C-alpha positions, 0 to 999 in steps of 0.5 A: 500500500502506498503512503498516500493510500495509507494517509487516505484510509487513516483520514477516512477512519479518523473522520468517521470515529471523530464524527461518532465521538462528537455526537456522543454528548447528544446521547446524554439526555435520556428521553422516553421512546414512543412506540408507533403502531404499525400502519400499512402505508410506508412513508419512510422507505428505510423503515419498511419491514417488508410486510406490505406487498406494495412499497411506497418509497425507496431511499435508493434513488434519491438517498432521501425518503422521497415517495416513489410517485414523486421520484423522477426516475423508474424505480421499483421495490420487491418487498419481503411479502412479495418474494416470500409469497413466491418462495424465492430462494435468491436475489435473482429469483426475487427479481423474476417478475420485475421489468427491465431486469434479466434475473436469470441470464446465467442461472447459478447460486454463486453470484447474483447476476442481474443486468438492468436495462440490458447493461451490466458491464463485466460487473453485472452482479448486485452491487449495493447493500444498504446504499453502500457499494458491495466491493469486489476483488480481481476475479472471483472475490465477489460477495453474495448476500443471502436473501433471508438476510434481506427485507426488500430489493430495490431496482433503480433503472438508468444511470445513478452515478450522481449519488453513487459514483461508479455505476453501470449505465443500466441502473442498480440493484440495492438490497436492504438488510434486516434491522432491529425492530421496536417490537419483539418478534421472531420466526423459525422456518424450514424449507425442503425441495427437490434436488435434496434441498433443505434450508433452515433459519431463525430471525429474532428481533426486539428491544433489549431494555424497557426503554427501548434504547437498545434493540437487537436482531439476530438472523441466521440460516443454513442450506444444503442442496444438490443440483441438476448438474451431475455431481454438483452440490451447494451449501451455505451458512450465514449469520447476521447479528445487529444492534441499534442504539437509539437514546432519543428520537433524533439519534440512532446508531446501528452496528452490524456484523455478518459472516457467510461461508460458502463451502460449495456452490453451483456455477455452471460452466460454459457450453458451446452453441453447437449442441445446445442452441444449434444442432451438432450434425446428427449427434444428440444435444448436450444433456441438460444435466451434463457437467463440463467439469469434474466434481472430484476436482472442481472446487469453490470456497468463499468466506465473507466477513463484514462489519459496519455501522449506520449512524444518523442524527437530526440536529433540528428541523433543518439538518440531519447528519448520516454516515454509513460504513462497512469493512469487508474481508473475503477469501476465495479459492476457485479450481475448475475445468472449462470448455475450450473447443469441440469436435463432434461430441468430444469437448476440449477442456482447460483448467484454472486454479486461483486463490484470492483475498480482498479487503475493502472499505466503503464509507458514505457521509451525508448532510441533509437540509430541509428548508424553504426559500419563498414558495419553494421547499428544498431537500438538499443533500451534500455528501462525500463517499470513499471506497478502498480495495486491496486485493491479491490473486494467485493464478495458474492455468493449464490443459485438461483431458477432453470429455465426451458429453454422451459418455462422460468419464469422470475418473480421468486424472487431472493435473492441478496447475501451479500458480504462474502469477501473483497479482496485487491490486489497490483501488481508491475512489472518492466522490463528492456530490450535491443534490437539491429536490425542489418542491413547488406545489405539485411540481418536484424538480431534482438536480444534482452533480458529482465529481469522482476521482479513482486510482487503480494500481496493479502489480503482477509478478511472474512467479517463474522469473520473479519479474514484476510489471506495474501499471496505474490507471487514474481518472476523474469524472463529472456526472449529473442528473436533472429530473422533474415530476408533477403529481396531479390530484388524481394520483397520476404523475408524469416525469422526465429526466436526464442523467449520466454515469461512469464505471471504471474497471474495478478488476484491472482488465486488459484488451484481448491484444494485451497490455492495453488498459480498459477505459471507463464505461460512460452512460447517458440517458433521456427518460420520460414516464408516468406513474399512478398511485391513488392517494386513498390507496397506497396498495397499488403502484403502476408505472410506464417509462420510455428511454434512450440510453447510450453506453460508450466504451462498452465492455464484454468478455473476450471470446478468446482469452478467458478472464479478459475483456474487450470494449465496443465503442458505443451501444444505444438502447431504446426501450419501454417498460411497464410495471404494476403492483396491486394488493387489493382488499378483495385478496388479490396480489398482482404483479405485471411487467413488460419490457421492450428493448431495442439495442444497437451497436452504433460505433465499433472498431470492428466495422462489421459489428455496427448495426448489430445488436449486443448478445443476450438482450431480449427485445421483448419480455413479459411476466405476470404473477397473481395470488389470491387469498381467501379471507372467509368461508371454508377456505379461509387461510388458503392462498393460491398463486400462479405466474407466467414468464416470457423471454423473447429470442436473443442474439447469441453473439455480437456478430448476430450469427445465431439466435437463442430461442424464446421461452415461456415458463410457468410458476405456481404456488399454494399456501395456508395460514393455519391461524386463520381457522385455528387461533391456537396455531396463529403464526404457523404457515405452509407455502408450497411453490414450483418454478418452471412447472413444466420442467421446460428445457431451454437455453437461458442465454449465449454471449458467444458461440463458445459460451451458452448456459442452460436454464433452471430446471423445475424447482419445488419448495415447501416452507413451514414457518412459525412466527410470533 
């Protein structure tokens, strides 16, 4: 670590500590706390416990509790009630019925890969937790958050760099973790399913003392399952304790710790287009459960530990101070076989082995000011954030025996490659931002700007020679946003916005030619839309949007050199999105979504690509989930749900040489609340669901002729839960 980097981290840590210490005298006054009765309309998104099907606000888009209906951007929230109703087991599954999101582009349980609006860059995994960036290492050191630890999933579509800095132009997915509650509550559950799936967990929360100054929450779960891939299993243990200290109504400090251990996971390897999407002569297709690797040789382990805090203090009716900080350490080891070519039914394979660890720090400091100037009401936000990554990777690769997919031999001897390179990478990023939300009657105007600086240094040593090569990439960027919403008395709110983004390479990438560092990815978007939410009915939220999004220096995986990336000069995407969520008093919960996307490569160093569409982006996608609950009669307590998901055909590569067929999947569920009919069983529920009910075999996506992924087989889950 350089001296300048050390000083920067020392300053950030010192400033954070000084802030908390300076606020300590404010805690001296002991005031009685007031416990609020629960209501169905959530005004503050940060306090939403996920109990409602339809959320009313989200902190993610503006970093303030602006209602969704007044936010000049496309934002949606999947609450815990919604994704538990569908028995979702991962963040990807929670987003299956959201517009503009490709939730199962590469089905797996190792990473939450969820590109938004067709973009994700090479970091297309969930990037934010509680408003702080989930920082990654160089290659496979990427944390994944267990869905049981989450209260809700927030999707912000389009550039949001003005508040978050480096950001894919398509948008962001922010996870909101479970926090301590004012009232005592608890639950235990067990889920079983096909493929020997079993998961159990416990969630306890409530006040520690009589005055409610100290509150706790303890969330823990464990899972094991086999998969539809031959010989592959998956397991996880996750623990999330937290403590909130709220000495008065104006001050709160939440301390949070988490630990996740993934001894194994499912991450299907690349398969060729020939034999999956395209016919392989007279040979049969590659079996749906085929394992390109070897379960006795392949290995993936990951241990993730993090600790941090969320601090807030309201000085008066005008100023509020907030600071969020999280430190994370992650260790991973990855050893696997991968596809490298084919002849007939024989697939050539390579082998790679890497060990990686990373230490990361993210801190975001904000001052919010609520004031008026004449007839204008302002919510101003000034902030400074800083992130740091120190990652190390040992890497080696070699050749492995080929395998015949019709008669695979998993007893072949495989040589574990020796490490060939030792790479250390340090990333510093700092940003300062300013935002003003101006309200004049029914009109709300939001404008903001941000300046970012980042620096990435990379030292790579060839172990056979001891020669070290060093490179550094530093840059800065200014991003902004301007938007306006007008809320009519009937609950209709048209809006328009303009926003920009940038995303530097966090993982020191090179072009396929070698030696050329990657440029930051830049984004620009124009968006118009309309939202609808009746004032007397907070249980519905409907929105429609149209946008034009341009990405410059677009990134994609190199088809020739694994672990490297290439850049396309410019991609333009025009799209339309429709989404509706309704929770009707008659017992219906409904989610509807439609996505239209028309992407085009408008500039490229490869002239033949201009006019083509990027791979793996469907032009049309639609979904609908309907759930009905019986509130009276002999079926009281029973709930029945059904869903349909359609994904249109996609191109399999940038050359547009072949297409991946469209597919339609059906889901279903049935649940029962035992306490609705028998009061002595209050809190006991059973929920049985099935995804891909017809067990459709399909290809989820291809990005090159050498990289295709089968979809998710039928999954059946039964969850027995007791709450008190």
